[in-house]
C-alpha positions as CSV (number, residue, x, y, z in Angstrom):
1,X,89.2,124.2,72.7
2,X,90.1,125.1,76.2
3,X,89.8,128.8,75.4
4,X,86.0,128.5,75.5
5,X,85.9,126.5,78.8
6,X,85.1,127.8,82.2
7,X,85.7,126.3,85.6
8,X,82.5,125.1,87.3
9,X,82.0,125.1,91.1
10,X,79.3,124.5,93.7
11,X,76.6,127.1,94.1
12,X,76.1,128.4,97.7
13,X,72.7,126.8,97.9
14,X,74.3,123.3,97.9
15,X,76.3,124.2,101.0
16,X,73.3,125.7,102.6
17,X,71.2,122.7,101.9
18,X,73.5,120.5,104.0
19,X,74.4,123.3,106.4
20,X,78.1,122.8,105.5
21,X,80.6,125.6,106.0
22,X,83.2,126.4,103.4
23,X,86.0,125.0,105.6
24,X,84.3,121.7,106.0
25,X,84.4,120.6,102.3
26,X,87.6,118.5,102.4
27,X,87.0,114.8,101.9
28,X,83.6,115.3,100.5
29,X,82.3,114.5,97.0
30,X,80.4,116.5,94.4
31,X,78.7,114.8,91.5
32,X,78.5,116.5,88.0
33,X,76.3,115.3,85.2
34,X,75.9,116.3,81.5
35,X,73.2,114.8,79.3
36,X,73.2,114.6,75.5
37,X,70.7,113.0,73.2
38,X,72.7,111.6,70.3
39,X,72.3,109.8,67.0
40,X,74.2,106.6,66.2
41,X,77.9,106.9,65.2
42,X,78.9,110.0,67.1
43,X,82.5,110.9,68.2
44,X,83.7,112.7,71.2
45,X,87.2,113.5,72.4
46,X,87.3,115.3,75.8
47,X,89.9,117.3,77.8
48,X,89.1,117.1,81.4
49,X,90.4,118.1,84.8
50,X,89.0,118.8,88.3
51,X,89.9,120.1,91.7
52,X,91.1,118.0,93.5
53,X,90.5,114.5,92.0
54,X,87.8,113.1,89.6
55,X,86.6,109.8,88.3
56,X,84.7,109.9,85.0
57,X,81.9,107.5,83.9
58,X,80.1,107.5,80.6
59,X,76.7,105.8,80.7
60,X,77.6,104.1,84.0
61,X,80.9,102.7,82.6
62,X,84.1,103.9,84.3
63,X,86.6,105.5,82.0
64,X,89.5,107.1,83.9
65,X,90.6,108.9,87.0
66,X,92.6,112.2,87.3
67,X,94.0,114.7,87.2
68,X,97.6,113.5,87.1
69,X,99.3,114.5,90.3
70,X,100.9,117.9,90.1
71,X,101.2,120.8,92.5
72,X,100.2,124.5,92.8
73,X,102.5,125.4,89.9
74,X,101.4,122.6,87.5
75,X,97.8,121.5,87.3
76,X,97.3,118.8,84.7
77,X,94.5,117.7,82.4
78,X,93.7,114.5,80.6
79,X,92.7,113.9,77.0
80,X,90.6,110.8,76.2
81,X,88.3,109.6,73.4
82,X,84.8,108.7,74.6
83,X,83.6,107.6,71.2
84,X,83.5,103.9,72.2
85,X,81.3,104.6,75.2
86,X,78.6,106.5,73.3
87,X,75.3,105.0,72.2
88,X,72.3,106.2,70.2
89,X,69.8,108.0,72.5
90,X,70.5,109.6,75.9
91,X,74.1,109.7,77.0
92,X,75.4,110.7,80.4
93,X,78.8,112.0,81.4
94,X,79.1,111.6,85.1
95,X,82.0,113.0,87.1
96,X,82.6,112.3,90.8
97,X,84.8,115.1,92.2
98,X,86.7,114.9,95.5
99,X,88.0,118.0,97.2
100,X,91.2,118.0,99.3
101,X,91.6,121.3,101.2
102,X,95.2,122.3,101.4
103,X,94.6,124.0,104.7
104,X,93.4,120.8,106.3
105,X,96.6,118.7,105.8
106,X,99.1,120.0,108.3
107,X,100.3,116.6,109.5
108,X,100.1,112.9,108.5
109,X,97.7,112.0,111.3
110,X,94.9,114.4,110.3
111,X,91.5,112.7,110.2
112,X,90.2,115.0,107.4
113,X,93.3,115.3,105.2
114,X,91.8,113.3,102.4
115,X,94.6,112.1,100.1
116,X,98.1,113.2,101.0
117,X,99.6,112.7,97.5
118,X,97.2,115.3,96.0
119,X,98.3,118.9,96.1
120,X,95.7,121.6,95.4
121,X,95.6,125.4,95.4
122,X,92.2,125.3,97.2
123,X,89.1,126.7,95.6
124,X,86.5,123.9,96.3
125,X,84.9,121.2,94.1
126,X,85.7,122.3,90.6
127,X,85.3,120.7,87.2
128,X,86.5,121.8,83.8
129,X,85.9,119.9,80.5
130,X,86.2,120.8,76.8
131,X,85.0,118.8,73.8
132,X,82.6,118.9,70.9
133,X,80.4,116.1,69.8
134,X,80.7,115.2,66.1
135,X,78.3,113.2,63.9
136,X,79.2,110.7,61.2
137,X,79.8,113.6,58.8
138,X,82.3,115.1,61.3
139,X,79.9,118.0,61.9
140,X,79.6,119.6,65.4
141,X,76.2,118.7,66.8
142,X,76.8,119.3,70.5
143,X,79.4,120.1,73.2
144,X,80.3,119.1,76.7
145,X,82.5,122.1,77.3
146,X,82.0,123.5,80.7
147,X,80.5,127.0,80.6
148,X,78.7,126.2,77.3
149,X,77.1,122.8,77.9
150,X,74.3,122.2,80.4
151,X,76.0,120.6,83.4
152,X,74.3,120.0,86.7
153,X,75.8,119.4,90.2
154,X,74.9,117.7,93.5
155,X,76.9,118.0,96.7
156,X,76.9,114.8,98.7
157,X,76.7,115.9,102.4
158,X,76.0,112.5,103.8
159,X,79.6,111.4,104.4
160,X,83.2,112.4,104.1
161,X,86.4,110.4,103.9
162,X,88.2,109.7,107.1
163,X,91.2,108.0,108.4
164,X,91.9,105.2,110.9
165,X,94.9,103.3,112.3
166,X,95.5,101.7,108.9
167,X,95.3,104.8,106.7
168,X,97.1,107.3,109.0
169,X,100.2,107.5,106.8
170,X,98.5,107.8,103.5
171,X,95.5,110.0,104.0
172,X,91.9,109.4,104.8
173,X,90.4,107.3,102.0
174,X,88.2,104.8,103.8
175,X,84.6,105.1,102.7
176,X,81.5,104.7,104.9
177,X,78.4,105.2,102.7
178,X,74.8,104.8,103.4
179,X,73.2,104.3,100.0
180,X,69.8,105.1,101.5
181,X,70.8,108.7,101.6
182,X,72.6,109.2,98.3
183,X,71.5,109.2,94.6
184,X,73.1,105.8,94.0
185,X,72.2,105.5,90.3
186,X,73.2,109.1,89.3
187,X,75.7,107.8,86.8
188,X,73.1,106.1,84.6
189,X,70.9,107.6,81.8
190,X,67.7,106.7,83.6
191,X,68.3,108.8,86.6
192,X,66.2,112.0,87.0
193,X,68.5,114.9,87.9
194,X,65.7,117.4,87.6
195,X,66.3,118.8,91.1
196,X,70.1,119.0,90.8
197,X,71.5,122.6,90.7
198,X,73.2,124.6,88.0
199,X,76.9,124.9,88.8
200,X,78.4,128.3,89.6
201,X,80.6,129.5,86.7
202,X,84.1,130.5,87.9
203,X,87.0,131.9,85.9
204,X,88.2,130.8,82.5
205,X,90.4,127.6,82.4
206,X,93.0,129.3,80.2
207,X,94.2,132.7,81.2
208,X,93.0,135.6,79.0
209,X,95.5,137.3,76.7
210,X,95.7,140.6,78.7
211,X,96.4,138.8,82.0
212,X,99.0,136.7,80.3
213,X,100.6,139.8,78.7
214,X,101.1,141.4,82.1
215,X,102.4,138.3,83.8
216,X,99.4,137.3,85.9
217,X,99.4,133.7,86.9
218,X,96.3,131.5,87.0
219,X,95.2,130.0,90.3
220,X,95.1,126.7,88.3
221,X,98.0,126.7,85.9
222,X,96.6,124.0,83.6
223,X,98.9,122.0,81.3
224,X,98.7,118.7,79.5
225,X,99.9,115.7,81.5
226,X,103.4,114.6,80.5
227,X,102.8,110.8,81.1
228,X,100.4,108.4,79.5
229,X,97.0,107.5,81.1
230,X,97.0,104.7,83.7
231,X,95.9,101.3,82.4
232,X,92.6,99.9,83.6
233,X,92.2,96.2,82.7
234,X,89.3,93.8,83.7
235,X,90.5,91.4,86.4
236,X,89.2,89.2,89.1
237,X,89.8,86.9,92.0
238,X,91.2,83.5,91.3
239,X,90.2,81.6,94.5
240,X,87.7,81.6,97.3
241,X,89.5,80.6,100.5
242,X,88.1,78.6,103.5
243,X,89.1,78.5,107.1
244,X,87.6,77.0,110.2
245,X,85.8,80.3,110.7
246,X,85.0,81.4,107.2
247,X,83.4,78.8,104.9
248,X,83.3,78.8,101.1
249,X,80.1,80.3,99.6
250,X,80.7,79.3,96.0
251,X,80.4,82.9,94.7
252,X,83.1,82.5,92.1
253,X,81.6,79.4,90.6
254,X,78.0,80.5,90.9
255,X,78.5,84.1,90.0
256,X,76.2,85.2,92.8
257,X,75.4,84.7,96.5
258,X,72.2,85.2,98.4
259,X,72.3,86.0,102.1
260,X,68.9,85.4,103.8
261,X,67.4,88.1,106.0
262,X,68.9,88.3,109.4
263,X,72.0,86.2,108.6
264,X,75.7,87.0,108.3
265,X,78.0,85.7,105.6
266,X,81.7,86.2,105.1
267,X,83.5,85.8,101.8
268,X,87.3,85.4,101.7
269,X,88.9,85.9,98.2
270,X,92.5,85.7,96.8
271,X,93.6,87.7,93.8
272,X,96.7,85.5,93.4
273,X,99.2,88.3,94.0
274,X,99.1,91.9,95.2
275,X,97.4,94.2,92.8
276,X,96.1,97.8,92.5
277,X,92.5,97.9,91.4
278,X,89.1,99.7,91.2
279,X,86.7,97.1,92.7
280,X,83.1,96.8,91.5
281,X,80.4,95.2,93.7
282,X,76.8,94.7,92.5
283,X,73.9,94.2,94.9
284,X,70.2,93.6,94.8
285,X,67.8,94.1,97.7
286,X,68.9,94.0,101.3
287,X,67.6,97.4,102.5
288,X,69.5,98.5,105.6
289,X,72.0,95.6,105.4
290,X,75.7,96.4,106.2
291,X,78.6,95.3,104.1
292,X,82.2,95.5,105.1
293,X,85.1,95.2,102.6
294,X,88.5,94.6,104.1
295,X,91.5,94.8,101.7
296,X,94.8,93.3,102.9
297,X,98.2,92.2,101.7
298,X,98.8,89.2,103.9
299,X,97.6,87.3,106.9
300,X,99.6,88.2,110.1
301,X,100.3,86.8,113.5
302,X,101.4,88.5,116.6
303,X,103.0,85.5,118.1
304,X,104.9,83.6,115.4
305,X,106.1,83.8,111.8
306,X,103.6,82.4,109.3
307,X,103.3,82.3,105.6
308,X,101.6,85.2,103.9
309,X,98.8,82.8,102.8
310,X,98.2,81.2,106.1
311,X,94.5,82.0,106.5
312,X,93.9,79.5,109.3
313,X,96.6,80.7,111.7
314,X,96.7,84.4,110.6
315,X,94.5,87.2,111.4
316,X,93.0,89.8,109.0
317,X,93.9,93.5,109.5
318,X,93.4,95.9,106.7
319,X,91.7,99.0,105.2
320,X,87.9,98.6,105.5
321,X,85.1,100.3,103.5
322,X,81.6,100.1,104.9
323,X,78.3,100.5,103.0
324,X,74.7,100.3,103.9
325,X,72.4,99.0,101.2
326,X,69.3,100.9,100.0
327,X,67.3,97.9,98.8
328,X,67.6,98.9,95.2
329,X,70.0,97.5,92.5
330,X,73.3,99.2,93.1
331,X,76.9,98.8,91.9
332,X,79.4,100.1,94.5
333,X,82.8,101.3,93.2
334,X,85.2,102.9,95.7
335,X,86.4,106.3,94.4
336,X,90.2,105.6,95.0
337,X,92.0,102.5,93.9
338,X,92.5,99.8,96.5
339,X,95.7,97.7,96.9
340,X,95.2,94.1,98.0
341,X,95.9,90.4,97.5
342,X,93.2,89.3,99.8
343,X,89.6,90.6,100.3
344,X,87.2,89.8,103.0
345,X,83.5,90.7,102.5
346,X,81.2,90.6,105.5
347,X,77.5,90.9,104.8
348,X,75.2,91.5,107.7
349,X,71.7,91.1,106.2
350,X,68.9,93.2,107.7
351,X,65.2,92.5,107.3
352,X,65.4,91.3,103.7
353,X,67.7,89.1,101.8
354,X,70.8,90.4,100.0
355,X,72.1,89.2,96.7
356,X,75.7,90.0,95.7
357,X,77.3,89.3,92.3
358,X,80.7,88.0,91.8
359,X,83.2,90.7,92.8
360,X,85.5,92.0,90.0
361,X,87.9,94.9,89.6
362,X,89.8,96.9,87.1
363,X,93.5,96.4,87.6
364,X,95.4,99.7,87.3
365,X,98.9,101.0,87.1
366,X,101.3,103.0,85.0
367,X,101.5,101.3,81.6
368,X,105.1,100.1,82.1
369,X,106.1,97.5,79.5
370,X,108.8,95.3,81.0
371,X,110.8,94.3,78.0
372,X,113.8,92.8,79.7
373,X,113.6,89.2,81.0
374,X,115.8,86.5,82.4
375,X,115.6,82.8,83.1
376,X,118.0,80.1,84.3
377,X,118.1,76.4,85.3
378,X,118.2,77.8,88.8
379,X,114.5,78.0,89.4
380,X,114.6,80.9,91.8
381,X,115.9,83.3,89.2
382,X,112.7,83.6,87.2
383,X,110.5,83.5,90.3
384,X,112.5,86.3,92.0
385,X,112.5,88.3,88.8
386,X,108.7,88.2,88.4
387,X,108.3,89.1,92.1
388,X,110.5,92.1,91.7
389,X,109.0,93.3,88.4
390,X,105.5,93.0,89.9
391,X,106.7,95.1,92.9
392,X,108.0,97.8,90.5
393,X,104.8,97.8,88.5
394,X,102.6,98.1,91.6
395,X,104.6,101.1,92.9
396,X,104.2,103.0,89.6
397,X,101.1,105.1,89.2
398,X,101.0,108.9,88.4
399,X,104.3,109.0,90.4
400,X,106.6,106.5,91.7
401,X,105.4,105.4,95.2
402,X,107.2,103.8,98.1
403,X,104.3,101.4,98.5
404,X,100.8,101.3,97.0
405,X,99.0,100.2,100.2
406,X,100.2,102.7,102.8
407,X,101.8,106.0,102.0
408,X,101.4,106.0,98.2
409,X,103.9,108.8,98.1
410,X,107.0,109.6,96.0
411,X,109.9,109.5,98.5
412,X,113.2,110.5,96.8
413,X,115.3,107.7,98.3
414,X,112.8,105.1,97.0
415,X,112.3,106.9,93.7
416,X,116.0,107.0,92.9
417,X,116.1,103.2,93.2
418,X,112.9,102.7,91.3
419,X,114.3,104.8,88.4
420,X,117.3,102.4,88.2
421,X,115.0,99.4,88.2
422,X,112.8,101.1,85.6
423,X,115.8,101.6,83.3
424,X,116.8,98.0,83.6
425,X,113.4,96.7,82.2
426,X,112.1,99.5,79.9
427,X,113.1,102.4,77.7
428,X,110.1,104.3,78.9
429,X,111.6,107.1,81.0
430,X,108.4,109.2,81.2
431,X,107.8,108.7,84.9
432,X,111.5,109.2,85.6
433,X,111.4,112.6,83.8
434,X,108.3,113.6,85.7
435,X,109.9,112.6,89.1
436,X,112.9,114.9,88.4
437,X,110.4,117.7,87.5
438,X,108.4,117.1,90.6
439,X,111.4,117.4,92.9
440,X,112.5,120.5,91.0
441,X,109.2,122.2,91.8
442,X,109.4,121.0,95.4
443,X,112.7,122.8,96.2
444,X,112.5,124.8,99.5
445,X,114.1,128.2,99.8
446,X,116.8,127.0,102.1
447,X,118.1,124.4,99.6
448,X,116.5,121.0,100.3
449,X,113.7,119.1,98.7
450,X,111.0,117.5,100.8
451,X,111.5,113.8,101.5
452,X,108.3,113.1,99.5
453,X,106.6,115.0,96.8
454,X,103.9,115.8,95.7
455,X,102.5,115.8,99.3
456,X,99.7,117.9,100.8
457,X,102.0,118.6,103.8
458,X,105.8,119.2,103.7
459,X,108.1,116.7,105.4
460,X,111.8,117.2,105.0
461,X,114.1,114.2,105.3
462,X,117.4,116.1,105.0
463,X,119.4,113.1,103.8
464,X,117.0,112.3,101.0
465,X,118.0,115.4,99.1
466,X,121.2,113.7,98.2
467,X,119.3,111.0,96.4
468,X,118.0,113.7,94.0
469,X,121.6,114.3,93.1
470,X,122.3,110.6,92.6
471,X,119.2,110.2,90.4
472,X,120.1,113.2,88.2
473,X,123.6,111.6,87.5
474,X,122.0,108.2,86.8
475,X,119.3,109.8,84.6
476,X,122.1,111.4,82.6
477,X,124.0,108.1,82.3
478,X,120.8,106.4,81.0
479,X,119.8,109.2,78.6
480,X,122.7,111.4,77.8
481,X,120.2,114.3,78.1
482,X,122.4,117.4,78.7
483,X,119.5,119.8,78.4
484,X,117.7,118.2,81.4
485,X,120.9,118.2,83.4
486,X,121.4,121.9,82.8
487,X,117.8,122.6,83.9
488,X,118.3,121.0,87.3
489,X,121.9,121.9,88.1
490,X,120.9,124.9,90.2
491,X,118.8,122.5,92.4
492,X,121.9,120.3,92.9
493,X,124.0,123.4,93.8
494,X,121.5,124.5,96.4
495,X,121.4,121.0,98.1
496,X,125.2,120.7,98.2
497,X,125.4,124.3,99.4
498,X,123.1,123.4,102.3
499,X,125.4,120.6,103.3
500,X,128.5,122.7,102.9
501,X,127.0,125.2,105.4
502,X,126.7,122.4,108.0
503,X,130.5,121.6,108.0
504,X,132.0,122.1,111.5
505,X,135.5,122.9,112.6
506,X,136.5,119.3,112.2
507,X,135.8,119.5,108.5
508,X,132.8,117.2,108.6
509,X,129.1,117.8,108.1
510,X,127.4,117.8,111.5
511,X,123.7,118.0,112.3
512,X,121.6,118.7,109.2
513,X,118.3,119.4,110.9
514,X,114.9,117.9,110.1
515,X,114.9,114.1,109.8
516,X,118.4,112.7,109.2
517,X,117.1,109.2,108.2
518,X,119.5,106.6,106.8
519,X,118.1,103.2,107.5
520,X,115.6,101.3,109.6
521,X,117.9,99.4,112.1
522,X,117.0,98.0,115.5
523,X,120.1,99.7,116.9
524,X,118.7,103.0,115.7
525,X,115.2,102.4,116.7
526,X,115.2,105.1,119.4
527,X,116.4,107.7,116.8
528,X,113.9,106.7,114.1
529,X,116.5,105.5,111.6
530,X,119.0,108.3,112.3
531,X,122.6,107.0,112.9
532,X,123.3,107.0,116.6
533,X,126.6,108.7,116.0
534,X,124.9,112.0,115.3
535,X,124.1,112.3,118.9
536,X,127.8,112.5,119.6
537,X,129.1,114.3,116.5
538,X,129.3,113.7,112.8
539,X,128.1,110.5,111.1
540,X,130.5,108.8,108.8
541,X,127.7,107.4,106.6
542,X,126.1,110.8,106.0
543,X,129.4,112.5,105.3
544,X,130.3,109.8,102.8
545,X,126.8,110.0,101.2
546,X,127.6,113.7,100.8
547,X,131.0,113.0,99.4
548,X,129.5,110.7,96.8
549,X,127.0,113.3,95.8
550,X,129.8,115.8,95.3
551,X,131.5,113.3,92.9
552,X,128.2,112.9,91.0
553,X,127.9,116.7,90.8
554,X,131.5,117.0,89.6
555,X,130.7,114.5,86.8
556,X,127.6,116.4,85.7
557,X,129.3,119.8,85.7
558,X,132.1,118.3,83.6
559,X,129.5,117.0,81.2
560,X,127.9,120.4,80.6
561,X,131.2,122.3,80.5
562,X,131.3,123.8,83.9
563,X,134.8,122.7,84.6
564,X,135.4,125.2,87.4
565,X,132.4,123.9,89.3
566,X,133.5,120.3,88.7
567,X,136.9,121.0,90.2
568,X,135.4,122.8,93.2
569,X,133.1,119.8,93.9
570,X,136.0,117.4,93.6
571,X,138.0,119.5,96.0
572,X,135.1,119.4,98.5
573,X,134.8,115.7,98.2
574,X,138.6,115.3,98.7
575,X,138.4,117.3,101.9
576,X,135.4,115.2,103.3
577,X,137.0,111.9,102.6
578,X,140.4,113.0,103.9
579,X,138.8,114.1,107.2
580,X,136.8,110.9,107.5
581,X,140.1,108.9,106.9
582,X,141.9,111.0,109.6
583,X,139.1,111.0,112.2
584,X,137.1,107.8,111.6
585,X,139.5,105.0,110.6
586,X,139.9,102.4,113.3
587,X,143.2,100.7,113.0
588,X,142.3,97.9,115.5
589,X,139.1,97.0,113.7
590,X,140.4,97.7,110.2
591,X,137.1,99.5,109.4
592,X,135.6,103.0,109.5
593,X,133.8,103.9,112.8
594,X,130.4,105.5,112.6
595,X,131.8,108.7,114.0
596,X,135.1,110.2,115.2
597,X,134.3,109.3,118.8
598,X,131.6,106.7,118.2
599,X,132.8,103.1,118.1
600,X,129.9,101.6,116.2
601,X,130.5,99.9,112.8
602,X,128.2,99.5,109.9
603,X,128.2,97.9,106.5
604,X,126.9,101.3,105.3
605,X,130.0,103.2,106.2
606,X,132.3,100.6,104.7
607,X,130.3,100.5,101.4
608,X,130.2,104.3,101.1
609,X,134.0,104.5,101.7
610,X,134.5,102.0,98.9
611,X,132.2,104.0,96.6
612,X,134.1,107.2,97.4
613,X,137.3,105.3,96.3
614,X,138.9,106.0,99.7
615,X,140.8,102.7,99.6
616,X,142.5,100.5,97.0
617,X,140.9,97.3,95.8
618,X,142.7,95.0,98.3
619,X,141.8,97.2,101.3
620,X,138.2,97.4,100.0
621,X,138.0,93.6,100.0
622,X,139.3,93.4,103.6
623,X,137.0,96.0,105.1
624,X,133.9,94.6,103.3
625,X,134.7,91.0,104.3
626,X,135.1,92.1,107.9
627,X,131.8,94.0,107.7
628,X,130.2,90.7,106.4
629,X,131.7,88.4,108.9
630,X,131.6,90.5,112.2
631,X,128.2,89.8,113.7
632,X,128.3,93.1,115.7
633,X,128.6,95.2,112.5
634,X,125.2,96.6,111.5
635,X,124.1,95.1,108.3
636,X,122.4,97.0,105.4
637,X,118.7,96.5,105.1
638,X,116.7,96.1,101.8
639,X,116.6,99.9,101.5
640,X,120.3,100.3,101.6
641,X,121.4,97.1,99.9
642,X,122.0,98.8,96.6
643,X,125.1,100.6,97.9
644,X,126.3,97.4,99.5
645,X,126.0,95.5,96.3
646,X,127.8,98.3,94.4
647,X,130.7,98.3,96.8
648,X,131.0,94.5,96.6
649,X,130.9,94.7,92.8
650,X,133.6,97.5,92.8
651,X,135.8,95.4,95.1
652,X,135.4,92.3,92.9
653,X,133.6,90.5,95.7
654,X,130.3,90.0,93.8
655,X,130.4,86.3,94.4
656,X,129.9,87.0,98.1
657,X,126.6,88.8,97.5
658,X,124.9,85.4,97.3
659,X,124.3,85.6,101.0
660,X,122.4,88.9,100.4
661,X,120.5,87.5,97.4
662,X,119.4,84.6,99.6
663,X,117.1,87.0,101.5
664,X,115.1,87.6,98.3
665,X,115.1,83.9,97.5
666,X,113.8,83.2,101.0
667,X,110.8,85.4,100.3
668,X,109.4,82.8,97.8
669,X,109.1,80.3,100.6
670,X,107.3,82.8,102.8
671,X,104.6,83.1,100.1
672,X,105.5,86.6,98.9
673,X,104.2,87.7,95.5
674,X,105.9,91.1,95.8
675,X,109.0,92.4,97.8
676,X,108.2,93.5,101.3
677,X,109.7,96.5,103.0
678,X,112.0,94.0,104.9
679,X,112.1,90.2,104.8
680,X,110.6,90.0,108.3
681,X,108.8,92.6,110.5
682,X,108.2,94.8,107.5
683,X,104.9,96.7,107.5
684,X,104.4,97.1,103.7
685,X,104.2,93.9,101.7
686,X,104.9,95.6,98.4
687,X,107.8,98.2,98.7
688,X,109.6,99.7,95.8
689,X,113.1,99.9,97.3
690,X,113.1,96.1,97.7
691,X,113.0,95.2,94.0
692,X,116.8,95.4,93.8
693,X,117.3,92.0,92.0
694,X,115.9,93.6,88.8
695,X,119.1,95.7,88.7
696,X,121.4,93.0,89.8
697,X,120.2,90.4,87.3
698,X,120.4,92.7,84.2
699,X,123.3,95.0,85.1
700,X,125.5,92.8,87.2
701,X,124.9,89.1,86.7
702,X,124.2,89.6,83.0
703,X,126.6,92.5,83.3
704,X,125.0,94.9,80.8
705,X,125.6,98.6,81.4
706,X,125.9,101.8,79.5
707,X,129.6,102.5,79.2
708,X,129.0,106.1,78.1
709,X,126.0,108.3,78.8
710,X,123.0,107.7,76.5
711,X,124.2,104.2,75.7
712,X,126.6,105.4,73.0
713,X,128.5,102.2,73.8
714,X,127.7,99.3,76.0
715,X,129.9,97.4,78.5
716,X,129.1,93.7,79.1
717,X,130.9,92.1,82.1
718,X,128.9,89.0,83.1
719,X,129.2,87.5,86.6
720,X,127.9,83.9,87.0
721,X,129.5,83.5,90.5
722,X,126.4,81.8,91.9
723,X,124.5,80.8,88.7
724,X,125.2,77.9,86.4
725,X,123.6,79.7,83.4
726,X,121.6,82.7,82.5
727,X,119.7,83.8,79.4
728,X,117.4,86.6,78.5
729,X,117.1,90.0,76.8
730,X,118.2,93.4,78.1
731,X,116.4,96.4,76.7
732,X,118.4,99.5,75.9
733,X,117.5,102.7,74.1
734,X,119.3,101.3,71.0
735,X,117.5,98.0,71.0
736,X,117.5,94.7,72.8
737,X,120.7,92.7,73.7
738,X,120.1,89.0,73.6
739,X,122.3,86.9,75.9
740,X,122.9,83.3,76.8
741,X,125.5,82.3,79.3
742,X,126.4,78.9,80.6
743,X,129.2,77.3,82.7
744,X,130.6,74.0,81.8
745,X,133.2,71.9,83.5
746,X,136.2,73.3,81.6
747,X,134.9,76.5,80.2
748,X,132.3,79.3,80.2
749,X,130.3,80.1,77.1
750,X,128.9,83.6,76.4
751,X,126.6,84.1,73.4
752,X,125.6,87.8,72.8
753,X,123.5,89.3,70.0
754,X,123.9,93.0,69.7
755,X,121.2,95.2,68.1
756,X,122.0,97.3,65.0
757,X,123.7,100.6,65.8
758,X,125.0,99.6,69.2
759,X,128.6,98.6,69.7
760,X,130.2,97.6,72.9
761,X,132.9,95.9,74.9
762,X,133.0,92.5,76.5
763,X,135.2,92.8,79.6
764,X,137.3,89.8,80.7
765,X,138.3,89.1,84.3
766,X,141.8,90.5,83.7
767,X,140.2,93.8,82.6
768,X,141.0,93.3,78.9
769,X,138.2,94.2,76.4
770,X,136.8,92.5,73.3
771,X,134.9,94.6,70.8
772,X,131.2,93.7,70.3
773,X,129.8,95.0,66.9
774,X,126.2,96.1,66.5
775,X,124.0,93.8,64.5
776,X,126.1,90.7,65.1
777,X,126.1,87.6,67.3
778,X,129.3,87.0,69.3
779,X,130.3,83.8,71.0
780,X,133.0,84.0,73.6
781,X,134.5,81.0,75.3
782,X,136.6,81.4,78.4
783,X,138.7,78.4,79.5
784,X,138.8,77.9,83.3
785,X,142.5,76.8,83.3
């Protein structure tokens, strides 16, 4: 069907009408309409894409947004059935298209950069669609295919998206719209588009056979999206809040609110938890009235610590959209989804009264189905679990995202952790596979991946490339997918080669260039999260991160039969850890210094030393305990806690992670519904890297892990160090494992039901193993004597 479709674009007369130059199109919208008079019972399935983003409505009802985030090498399209939206009579397909000019986004503070997570090859506001309309007899009675059907277009030159202090790091997506100047009801069948223009027909969507035969590449290399459509579910606010400054209006109970002419009303709403959504606001009257919509995650205070829900003592700071009403009946829907728990609506009525209906929204996210679950008589377990799963869900859209409110970008450090959390709750690895492909396409010629991708501008965080290596090893452990490993092995070789070229005469990696970020620490505030040791020489942390990546690479090369490369990488790792041992071990402190000549100590360095197996178990216990107990040792933040937990687990000190877990438990008392970037002083209130308890509860406390790649066999080694009991289900690619653990005065009881086709081992404290057979329930009793 695509073979008949053409790309549509703006005719020059639309630019001339607004006196807009070609280079001034970024952040602006074009509206496309296609009308069809239909009998009852028609069917329509459509393929659709646009440059750079679109949102599709049918007869005024929102359907979906797209295209799925890709890059200049992969331009995706969506396929969706519109049958349920069609009616007898006139039908309207309405598509709002945003253009993001790639030449505009050169830095993250650009006012006109539009949406940073959208990468485009340029080419202006374009639309492509393909689909035939079928009647009840399955006969073709019409088409919406661009280049064949009669589409019309209108360029909106009245406003463009722009950024402010809130949106600086995610792109300019605040809207300021004067509905007196735009065709507000253009999505509806009753609108008269007689003066709209015929779009300019560009090139074919799919390349012609001759061009393909001689290797020519399309400007838009269109391909079917590899992940499912985002969900959009009807949702709403659960409570209207009141403060001494903002009084309740009753809009939720009464379904409507009237603001008299010349008056000002403020509405304060709570969605119950942080969500992503497409809001819808319906108004009647109020010509010239201004309405402000402020979306925010929490109430904040500059002078003291307050609960996230403290509306009385906290102030409101957030992303704000502004509209001016036309006086007609309108429904305002922001083009891009908004992230919020709280919403303040301020209505400044002009010379006539304003009526606003009850605000609603379509909740949206990747369709992750969290199948694993846990609960315990310790109340915090289930509450922390729900908080973390909600965090993961909010940070999954067309890519993984560090946070949905601010950057909305796929950072590789964050993504590696999200993939691990994803595996713990679901067998859906679609987004994980897409992330690996995204980073593969992002590779720079010198051998690093950008710190985040897709992104309209390139930012390299040189340490983050190592996380791509970790995630590839962990993907293989989850899936056993050798074919994917082979595809991306050259990327791994390039990254490790880049690091190898930075080894100095002392045998350690020195300055990497770009942003050598490791962790947000107060001590490293002046260096923007870069270990201070790098100013004086090598960093122990970065060298051991590199050493661990070399071990991951050796394992992957061994798995695909490249034994020579596996041996080379193990030799490189051995040299790194030997030089760290020789140059950075501090006998007096009994820990590893942060550099050969830099007497700073961190939990990070001790953890990475343990993970590189530089010390035996008893020494590992000693250095980790010192790193816990010494107040001067820099502690791991939420973002680097994963390695700390893994080191503690490896050293058989998991019971001592309770002090770390208390940081998540404490979030409940602070009124958190998702995990913030940090427990205190964090900017983002919903940050993917902080959902670590998902992994800990399933893989460490329940103790359920793949013993061999692809879950050929499972290893179960529970750890109830700080829980009296735990029960739940852990999803695996072979089915769900049901478990129920409890501690009694004299014994511990473990009841495990294995799915058919999955065998495993129960590992006792002394290291001995007990066979677990698929399809059977096993009850294991351990006496405490």
